[in-house]
C-alpha positions as CSV (number, residue, x, y, z in Angstrom):
1,M,4.4,26.4,-8.3
2,A,4.6,25.9,-12.0
3,P,3.3,22.5,-13.7
4,V,5.6,20.4,-15.0
5,T,4.0,19.2,-18.3
6,R,7.1,17.7,-20.3
7,P,6.7,14.0,-21.1
8,L,9.7,12.5,-23.1
9,M,8.0,12.9,-26.4
10,D,6.4,14.8,-28.3
11,P,2.6,14.6,-28.6
12,A,2.6,13.0,-32.1
13,G,5.4,10.3,-30.6
14,I,2.8,9.4,-27.6
15,E,0.0,9.1,-29.9
16,E,2.2,6.6,-32.8
17,L,3.3,4.8,-29.8
18,R,-0.2,4.3,-28.2
19,A,-1.4,3.5,-31.6
20,A,0.7,0.3,-31.8
21,L,0.4,-0.7,-28.5
22,V,-3.3,-1.1,-28.8
23,A,-2.9,-2.8,-32.2
24,A,-0.4,-5.3,-30.7
25,D,-2.8,-6.0,-28.0
26,Y,0.2,-5.0,-25.6
27,T,-2.2,-5.7,-22.6
28,G,-1.9,-8.1,-19.7
29,T,-4.5,-9.9,-21.0
30,G,-2.9,-10.0,-24.4
31,I,0.6,-11.0,-22.9
32,A,-1.1,-13.4,-21.2
33,N,-3.1,-15.5,-23.6
34,R,0.4,-15.1,-26.2
35,L,2.6,-16.7,-23.6
36,G,0.0,-18.8,-21.2
37,A,0.4,-19.1,-17.9
38,A,3.2,-20.7,-17.2
39,A,5.5,-18.3,-18.9
40,V,3.9,-15.5,-17.1
41,Q,4.8,-17.0,-14.2
42,A,8.3,-18.2,-15.1
43,I,8.9,-14.2,-15.9
44,Q,7.6,-13.5,-12.2
45,R,10.3,-15.3,-10.7
46,G,13.0,-13.8,-13.3
47,D,13.0,-16.5,-15.6
48,Y,12.5,-15.8,-19.5
49,R,13.4,-18.7,-21.3
50,P,9.3,-19.5,-21.5
51,A,8.3,-16.3,-22.9
52,L,11.5,-16.0,-25.4
53,R,10.8,-19.6,-27.1
54,A,7.2,-18.4,-27.0
55,T,8.1,-15.0,-28.9
56,A,10.2,-16.4,-31.4
57,D,8.3,-15.6,-34.6
58,R,8.9,-11.7,-34.1
59,D,5.1,-10.8,-35.2
60,P,4.6,-6.8,-33.4
61,L,3.2,-8.5,-29.7
62,A,6.0,-10.8,-29.5
63,T,9.0,-8.1,-30.3
64,L,7.4,-6.0,-27.7
65,I,7.0,-8.9,-25.3
66,R,10.9,-9.2,-25.7
67,L,11.9,-5.9,-25.8
68,F,10.2,-4.5,-22.9
69,I,9.7,-7.5,-20.8
70,C,12.8,-9.8,-21.4
71,G,15.3,-7.0,-22.0
72,Q,16.5,-8.3,-25.0
73,S,17.6,-6.5,-28.2
74,E,16.5,-7.1,-31.7
75,S,17.2,-5.8,-35.4
76,E,15.8,-2.5,-36.3
77,S,13.8,-3.8,-39.1
78,V,12.0,-6.1,-36.5
79,V,11.3,-3.3,-34.0
80,K,9.9,-0.7,-36.9
81,A,7.5,-3.3,-37.6
82,A,5.9,-3.2,-33.9
83,V,6.9,0.3,-32.4
84,P,8.1,3.8,-33.8
85,V,12.0,4.2,-32.7
86,Q,12.0,7.2,-30.9
87,A,15.5,8.2,-29.2
88,S,13.5,8.5,-25.8
89,L,12.3,4.7,-25.9
90,F,15.5,2.5,-27.3
91,E,19.2,2.3,-27.3
92,R,21.5,1.2,-29.7
93,D,23.5,-1.8,-29.1
94,G,25.6,-1.9,-32.3
95,D,23.3,-2.7,-35.3
96,R,20.4,-3.8,-33.1
97,V,18.1,-1.7,-31.0
98,R,16.7,-2.5,-26.8
99,A,14.8,-0.8,-24.7
100,A,16.1,2.2,-23.0
101,V,13.0,2.3,-20.5
102,E,10.1,0.0,-19.1
103,L,6.9,0.0,-20.6
104,E,4.6,-2.3,-18.7
105,P,1.2,-2.8,-19.1
106,Y,-0.8,-2.1,-15.9
107,G,-4.6,-2.7,-15.5
108,D,-6.2,-0.7,-18.4
109,W,-3.4,1.3,-18.7
110,W,0.4,1.9,-19.4
111,V,3.3,2.8,-17.3
112,I,6.8,4.2,-18.3
113,S,9.4,3.9,-16.2
114,D,13.4,3.4,-15.8
115,L,14.6,-0.2,-16.4
116,S,14.5,-2.4,-13.6
117,A,17.7,-4.2,-11.7
118,A,16.2,-7.1,-13.1
119,L,16.7,-5.7,-16.7
120,R,20.3,-4.8,-15.6
121,P,21.6,-7.1,-14.4
122,G,24.7,-6.0,-12.5
123,V,24.8,-2.6,-13.3
124,P,23.5,-0.6,-10.1
125,L,20.7,2.0,-10.0
126,A,21.3,5.5,-10.8
127,S,20.2,8.3,-8.3
128,D,17.4,9.8,-10.1
129,H,16.3,5.9,-10.6
130,V,12.1,6.4,-11.4
131,L,10.9,3.0,-10.0
132,G,8.0,1.7,-12.4
133,V,5.6,-1.1,-10.5
134,G,6.6,-2.6,-7.4
135,G,5.6,-4.5,-4.6
136,A,5.3,-0.9,-2.4
137,S,3.4,0.6,-5.2
138,S,1.1,-2.1,-5.6
139,T,0.5,-2.5,-2.0
140,L,-0.2,0.8,-1.5
141,A,-2.8,1.1,-4.5
142,Q,-4.6,-2.1,-2.9
143,A,-4.8,-0.4,0.3
144,T,-6.6,2.8,-0.7
145,I,-9.7,3.4,-0.5
146,R,-11.9,3.8,-3.3
147,E,-14.7,6.3,-3.1
148,P,-15.4,9.0,-5.6
149,V,-13.6,11.9,-4.5
150,D,-13.2,15.7,-6.0
151,S,-10.0,15.9,-5.7
152,A,-7.2,14.2,-4.8
153,L,-3.5,14.3,-4.2
154,D,-0.1,12.0,-4.9
155,L,2.7,12.8,-2.8
156,G,5.9,11.3,-4.3
157,T,4.3,10.2,-7.6
158,G,7.2,8.8,-9.4
159,C,6.3,7.7,-12.5
160,G,2.7,8.0,-12.0
161,V,1.4,4.5,-10.4
162,Q,-0.7,5.9,-7.6
163,A,-2.2,8.6,-9.7
164,L,-3.1,6.4,-12.3
165,N,-5.4,4.3,-9.9
166,L,-7.0,7.8,-8.5
167,S,-8.0,9.1,-12.2
168,G,-10.6,6.0,-11.6
169,H,-12.7,8.0,-9.0
170,A,-11.1,11.6,-8.3
171,H,-12.4,14.3,-10.7
172,S,-9.1,16.3,-10.3
173,V,-5.5,14.7,-9.7
174,T,-2.3,16.8,-8.4
175,A,0.7,15.0,-8.2
176,T,4.1,16.5,-6.7
177,D,7.5,15.2,-6.9
178,V,11.1,16.2,-5.7
179,S,12.3,15.0,-9.5
180,D,12.3,16.7,-12.4
181,R,13.1,13.6,-14.4
182,A,10.6,11.3,-12.1
183,L,7.6,14.1,-13.0
184,R,8.7,13.9,-16.9
185,F,8.0,10.3,-16.8
186,A,5.1,10.5,-14.9
187,A,3.7,13.3,-17.4
188,T,4.8,10.6,-20.2
189,T,2.3,8.0,-18.3
190,A,-0.4,10.1,-18.1
191,A,0.0,11.3,-22.2
192,L,0.3,8.0,-22.9
193,N,-3.2,6.8,-21.0
194,D,-5.0,9.8,-22.1
195,L,-5.0,11.5,-19.2
196,E,-4.2,15.0,-17.2
197,W,-2.6,15.5,-14.1
198,D,-1.4,18.4,-12.1
199,L,2.3,17.4,-12.0
200,R,4.6,20.0,-10.0
201,L,7.8,20.0,-8.8
202,G,9.2,20.0,-5.2
203,D,9.5,18.1,-2.2
204,L,6.2,16.0,-0.5
205,A,3.8,18.7,0.1
206,G,5.9,22.4,-0.6
207,P,4.7,22.5,-4.0
208,V,0.6,22.2,-2.7
209,R,1.3,24.5,0.7
210,G,-2.6,26.1,1.7
211,E,-4.5,23.6,-0.5
212,R,-6.5,21.3,0.5
213,F,-7.8,17.8,-0.8
214,D,-10.2,14.7,-0.7
215,L,-8.1,12.0,-0.5
216,V,-4.2,12.1,0.0
217,V,-1.8,9.3,-0.7
218,S,1.6,8.7,-1.0
219,N,4.4,5.9,-1.3
220,P,7.2,7.8,-0.2
221,P,11.3,7.8,0.5
222,F,10.4,6.1,3.3
223,V,13.4,3.9,4.1
224,V,14.9,4.0,7.4
225,G,18.8,5.3,7.3
226,P,21.2,7.6,8.1
227,G,19.8,10.7,5.3
228,S,21.9,13.3,7.9
229,F,25.5,12.4,6.9
230,E,27.2,12.7,3.7
231,G,26.2,10.5,0.9
232,G,23.2,9.3,3.3
233,A,20.4,9.6,0.9
234,T,21.8,8.0,-2.4
235,H,18.7,7.3,-4.4
236,T,15.7,9.4,-4.3
237,Y,13.3,7.2,-4.9
238,R,13.8,5.4,-1.3
239,D,15.9,7.9,0.3
240,S,14.5,11.3,1.5
241,G,17.2,12.9,2.9
242,R,16.0,13.0,6.7
243,P,17.2,10.6,9.7
244,G,15.9,7.3,10.5
245,D,12.1,7.2,10.1
246,E,11.5,11.4,10.0
247,V,9.9,11.4,6.8
248,C,7.0,9.7,7.9
249,A,7.0,11.4,11.0
250,E,6.7,14.4,8.7
251,L,3.7,13.4,6.7
252,V,2.1,12.8,9.8
253,R,2.4,17.0,10.6
254,L,1.6,17.8,7.2
255,A,-2.1,15.7,7.1
256,P,-4.0,17.8,9.1
257,G,-3.0,21.4,6.9
258,L,-3.7,18.7,3.5
259,L,-7.0,17.6,4.4
260,A,-10.2,19.0,3.5
261,D,-13.5,18.1,5.9
262,G,-13.7,14.4,6.1
263,G,-10.5,13.8,3.9
264,T,-8.4,10.7,4.1
265,M,-4.6,10.3,3.8
266,Q,-3.0,7.1,3.2
267,F,0.5,6.6,2.8
268,L,3.1,3.4,3.2
269,A,5.5,4.0,6.3
270,N,8.5,2.6,8.0
271,W,8.9,3.3,11.6
272,A,12.1,2.2,13.7
273,H,11.8,0.0,16.4
274,V,14.3,1.5,19.3
275,A,15.8,-0.2,22.2
276,G,13.2,0.1,24.8
277,E,11.1,1.9,23.0
278,D,7.5,0.4,22.2
279,W,6.9,1.4,18.2
280,E,3.8,2.3,19.0
281,D,4.9,4.9,21.7
282,R,6.9,6.0,18.7
283,V,4.6,6.0,16.4
284,N,1.2,7.7,18.6
285,G,4.2,10.1,19.5
286,W,3.8,11.7,15.9
287,L,-0.4,11.4,16.1
288,T,-0.5,13.3,19.1
289,G,-2.1,16.6,18.5
290,T,-3.1,16.0,15.4
291,G,-6.6,16.2,15.8
292,L,-7.2,13.1,13.2
293,D,-8.4,10.1,13.2
294,A,-5.6,7.2,12.9
295,W,-5.3,3.7,11.8
296,V,-1.9,2.4,11.7
297,I,-1.0,-1.4,10.8
298,Q,1.8,-2.9,11.3
299,R,2.6,-5.6,8.6
300,E,5.9,-6.8,9.0
301,V,8.9,-6.2,10.9
302,S,12.7,-6.4,9.6
303,D,15.8,-7.2,11.6
304,P,18.5,-4.5,10.9
305,V,20.7,-7.0,8.8
306,A,18.1,-8.4,6.4
307,Y,16.6,-4.9,6.2
308,V,19.9,-3.3,5.0
309,N,20.7,-6.1,2.5
310,L,17.3,-5.7,0.6
311,W,17.8,-2.0,-0.2
312,L,21.1,-2.3,-1.3
313,S,20.1,-5.4,-3.6
314,D,17.5,-3.3,-4.8
315,A,19.9,-0.6,-6.3
316,G,21.8,-3.3,-7.6
317,T,24.7,-2.9,-5.4
318,A,26.5,-4.8,-2.9
319,D,28.7,-2.0,-1.6
320,S,30.4,-3.4,1.6
321,S,31.2,0.0,3.1
322,R,27.5,1.4,2.6
323,R,26.3,-1.7,4.0
324,I,28.7,-1.7,7.6
325,E,27.8,2.5,7.8
326,W,24.6,2.0,7.3
327,L,24.6,-0.8,10.3
328,D,26.8,1.5,12.7
329,W,24.0,4.0,12.2
330,F,21.5,1.3,13.3
331,D,23.3,0.4,16.1
332,A,24.6,3.3,17.4
333,H,20.9,4.7,17.8
334,K,19.7,1.3,19.1
335,I,17.5,0.5,16.0
336,E,16.9,-3.5,16.6
337,G,14.4,-3.9,13.9
338,V,12.1,-1.4,11.5
339,G,8.4,-1.7,11.0
340,L,6.6,-1.5,8.0
341,G,2.6,-0.6,7.4
342,L,-0.2,1.6,6.3
343,I,-1.1,4.7,8.4
344,T,-4.2,6.0,7.1
345,L,-5.5,9.6,8.9
346,R,-9.3,10.8,8.6
347,A,-10.2,14.2,9.8
348,G,-12.9,13.3,11.1
349,G,-13.2,16.6,12.7
350,H,-13.9,15.1,16.6
351,D,-12.5,16.2,19.7
352,D,-11.5,12.9,20.8
353,P,-10.5,11.1,17.3
354,T,-10.1,7.0,16.9
355,V,-6.6,6.1,17.3
356,R,-5.2,2.5,17.0
357,L,-2.1,1.0,16.5
358,E,-1.7,-2.9,16.1
359,D,0.1,-5.7,14.3
360,L,-1.4,-7.1,11.8
361,R,0.3,-9.6,10.1
362,Q,-2.0,-12.6,8.9
363,Q,-2.3,-12.9,5.0
364,V,-5.9,-10.1,4.4
365,E,-8.3,-10.2,1.6
366,Q,-7.6,-7.7,-1.4
367,P,-8.3,-5.2,-2.4
368,F,-7.3,-4.0,1.1
369,G,-9.0,-0.9,1.0
370,E,-12.3,-2.1,1.0
371,H,-11.6,-3.5,4.7
372,V,-9.8,0.1,5.4
373,A,-12.8,1.9,4.6
374,A,-15.1,-0.3,6.3
375,W,-13.4,-0.5,9.6
376,F,-13.4,3.6,9.5
377,A,-17.4,2.8,9.1
378,R,-17.5,0.7,11.7
379,Q,-15.6,3.3,13.9
380,D,-18.5,6.2,12.5
381,W,-21.2,3.1,13.4
382,L,-19.6,3.1,17.3
383,R,-19.4,6.8,18.2
384,A,-22.9,6.8,17.1
385,H,-24.1,4.4,18.9
386,P,-22.4,5.2,23.1
387,F,-23.4,3.3,25.8
388,E,-27.0,3.5,26.4
389,S,-27.7,3.2,22.6
390,L,-25.2,0.6,22.1
391,L,-27.5,-2.0,24.5
392,G,-30.6,-0.9,22.2
393,A,-28.8,-2.3,19.3
394,R,-29.6,-5.6,17.6
395,L,-26.5,-7.3,16.4
396,R,-25.5,-10.5,14.8
397,A,-22.2,-12.2,13.6
398,A,-20.6,-11.6,10.4
399,E,-20.5,-13.9,7.1
400,G,-17.3,-15.7,7.6
401,L,-17.2,-16.0,11.8
402,T,-15.7,-19.3,13.1
403,L,-15.1,-20.8,16.5
404,R,-12.0,-22.5,16.9
405,Q,-11.4,-25.0,20.2
406,D,-8.1,-26.4,21.2
407,A,-8.7,-29.0,23.7
408,V,-7.0,-32.0,25.9
409,R,-8.0,-35.5,26.9
410,D,-7.8,-36.5,30.7
411,G,-9.1,-38.7,32.6
412,D,-13.0,-37.6,31.9
413,G,-12.6,-36.9,28.4
414,W,-11.7,-33.9,26.2
415,Q,-11.8,-30.9,28.2
416,V,-11.4,-27.4,26.2
417,V,-9.1,-25.2,27.1
418,R,-8.8,-22.8,24.3
419,Q,-11.8,-20.9,22.6
420,R,-11.0,-18.4,20.0
421,L,-13.4,-16.3,17.4
422,A,-12.1,-16.1,14.1
423,L,-13.1,-14.1,10.6
424,T,-12.1,-16.6,7.3
425,T,-13.1,-13.5,5.5
426,G,-11.7,-9.8,5.4
427,L,-9.1,-9.5,7.5
428,H,-8.9,-12.7,8.9
429,W,-9.2,-11.7,12.9
430,V,-8.2,-14.5,15.3
431,D,-8.9,-13.5,19.4
432,D,-9.3,-15.7,22.0
433,I,-12.5,-15.6,24.1
434,D,-13.9,-16.7,27.5
435,P,-17.6,-19.0,27.7
436,V,-19.5,-15.6,28.7
437,T,-18.5,-13.3,25.6
438,L,-19.1,-17.1,23.3
439,A,-22.6,-17.2,25.2
440,L,-22.9,-13.2,24.1
441,V,-22.0,-13.8,20.3
442,G,-23.7,-17.3,19.8
443,G,-26.8,-14.8,20.9
444,C,-26.3,-12.2,18.6
445,D,-28.9,-13.2,15.6
446,G,-30.4,-9.9,15.0
447,T,-33.4,-10.8,16.9
448,L,-32.6,-9.6,20.7
449,T,-31.4,-6.2,21.4
450,L,-27.8,-6.0,23.5
451,G,-29.5,-5.2,26.4
452,D,-31.9,-8.3,26.6
453,Q,-28.9,-10.5,25.9
454,V,-27.1,-8.8,28.8
455,E,-30.3,-9.7,30.9
456,L,-30.4,-13.0,29.9
457,L,-26.8,-13.7,30.5
458,A,-26.7,-12.3,34.0
459,L,-29.4,-14.1,35.1
460,A,-27.7,-17.5,33.8
461,N,-24.7,-16.4,35.2
462,D,-26.1,-14.8,38.7
463,V,-24.5,-12.0,38.3
464,D,-25.6,-8.4,38.4
465,S,-26.9,-7.1,35.2
466,A,-25.7,-3.4,35.3
467,V,-22.1,-5.0,36.0
468,L,-22.3,-7.2,33.0
469,A,-23.6,-4.6,31.1
470,E,-20.4,-2.5,31.9
471,A,-18.8,-4.9,31.0
472,A,-20.1,-5.6,28.0
473,G,-20.1,-2.0,27.0
474,P,-15.9,-2.2,25.6
475,L,-16.1,-6.1,24.7
476,V,-18.8,-5.4,22.2
477,A,-17.2,-2.5,21.3
478,H,-13.8,-4.3,20.2
479,L,-16.1,-7.3,18.6
480,V,-17.8,-4.7,16.0
481,E,-14.6,-2.5,15.2
482,R,-12.9,-6.1,14.0
483,G,-16.3,-7.1,12.4
484,Y,-17.1,-10.1,14.2
485,L,-20.3,-8.6,15.0
486,E,-22.3,-6.2,13.1
487,P,-25.7,-4.4,12.9
488,A,-28.5,-6.1,11.9
489,R,-30.4,-5.0,9.2
């Protein structure tokens, strides 16, 4: 497959643009310093008035902010004083000039994409619209494991947000997209940031068939909908053309052939909540037979009406007939909700891969990718410490571990009716525990082996130590997996 290398501008134009952005300090820090925190927060709410007041003097940075962040038109002379007026960047608005694309500072980089619906109110997005930095792309970027790798692949790169992040820790970056137009934006993003990616045109993993990578990421067109009927796929950035949640199931099937030994694949996914079916069973069916370790976390669930309204609004349309057709399709397929989450797969090379599917609705510390990596590291430790070995291990309570107690008052004073372990750091897990588990965790200070602790607990509770040890194995494994207990150093 021939690589795509045609940016929206020629090399000289990109060099001129980069120089203008650097000279004006058109960066996240530069913009924040110029506008102030209140104006930046107002922009995030769609209120551009404070930013426009702060940029009334029209110096180069002010002009760039007004053009690319606030969506304003300016006189050509003012624009030329700030940045080269290139046909791919701007469009005429009478005797004035306005941005034809979105040019956004992103970390130490710039991202170029189509104008968002917020900057074109009332104008529906085109079917080949290329998204910029959004909530989904930011979520995946935060969730990706950022360890050095030789090769990385971004499936469905769009304007190149994930590829940018991969460039910070991957020796080589390959990216695919079904849209030639999206790849042109990605090529421009790469060139503007003085980076080189291997960009390939095609659907999902088709352009890299037979190749393997150390890390694969994807923010796919995961929207659950009637992709099979005529007109079902209306926007390439969200609609895969497959019915329901099939595109996410397909990504799971592709993973074994994409991953090098020890490689990891991470992607955002939606899955249908079908009447009479547990979502865990549905997604676990995708995983069966892959031979991959898997951690699937559901971050939220949306009801069909809210889900359809969200995606129609996202595309800048209020098409009532489309809304009805979509909801009727949900009804026909008994879809009661849509789960949204992250799937992480690893080619661990195990005959009995570790597979977990769970709800993780609570707020977590960012970047989340650090906690994903730590979860897999804990799984590796547990695999290296089966039952007998685990009894010989010394464990300690994790930093940030707390005990929460609920009590009711009766005639004899306060009576504890519920006890929970809670982590105030990391993933903020909370688990109910019984008194024996509390005693076990309380004794984990790194001095005694787990086997010694079990013996003491057996004596204190007048139970057989072998029976208690057998029960303690799965319990301690769960406490380690969640991060409540960790190996003593």
